[in-house]
C-alpha positions as CSV (number, residue, x, y, z in Angstrom):
1,M,78.9,-43.4,38.2
2,Q,81.1,-44.0,41.2
3,L,82.4,-40.4,41.4
4,K,78.9,-39.1,41.8
5,K,78.3,-41.4,44.8
6,L,81.6,-40.2,46.4
7,E,80.6,-36.6,45.8
8,E,77.1,-37.2,47.4
9,A,78.8,-38.8,50.4
10,G,81.0,-35.6,50.8
11,Y,84.2,-37.4,50.1
12,I,85.2,-35.5,47.0
13,V,84.4,-32.3,45.1
14,L,83.9,-32.6,41.3
15,K,84.6,-29.6,39.1
16,K,83.6,-29.9,35.4
17,G,84.5,-27.5,32.7
18,F,86.5,-27.2,29.5
19,L,90.3,-27.2,28.9
20,N,91.5,-26.4,25.4
21,N,88.0,-27.1,24.0
22,Y,87.8,-30.5,25.6
23,Q,85.7,-31.5,28.5
24,H,87.7,-31.6,31.7
25,T,86.8,-33.0,35.1
26,S,88.9,-32.4,38.2
27,V,88.5,-34.2,41.5
28,E,89.5,-33.0,44.9
29,I,89.4,-35.1,48.0
30,T,87.7,-33.4,51.1
31,K,88.7,-33.6,54.7
32,T,85.8,-36.0,55.2
33,G,87.2,-38.2,52.4
34,I,90.7,-38.2,53.8
35,D,89.3,-39.2,57.2
36,A,87.1,-42.0,55.7
37,F,90.1,-43.3,53.7
38,E,92.3,-43.4,56.8
39,E,89.7,-45.3,58.7
40,Y,89.4,-47.8,55.8
41,V,93.2,-48.3,55.8
42,E,93.2,-48.9,59.5
43,A,90.3,-51.4,59.2
44,I,92.2,-53.3,56.5
45,K,95.4,-53.4,58.6
46,Q,93.4,-54.9,61.5
47,Y,91.9,-57.4,59.2
48,I,95.3,-58.5,57.8
49,K,96.7,-59.0,61.4
């Protein structure tokens, strides 16, 4: 599962539970995840130039 890999890398936090008797998973991006994403965007911008 890709979300598990992102969680293991410290990029996101997964919270699993129930909402109205249905399984519910929420995902929150961490500061590390934001920084990594911004670096990725900059690398893509440099590649496009």
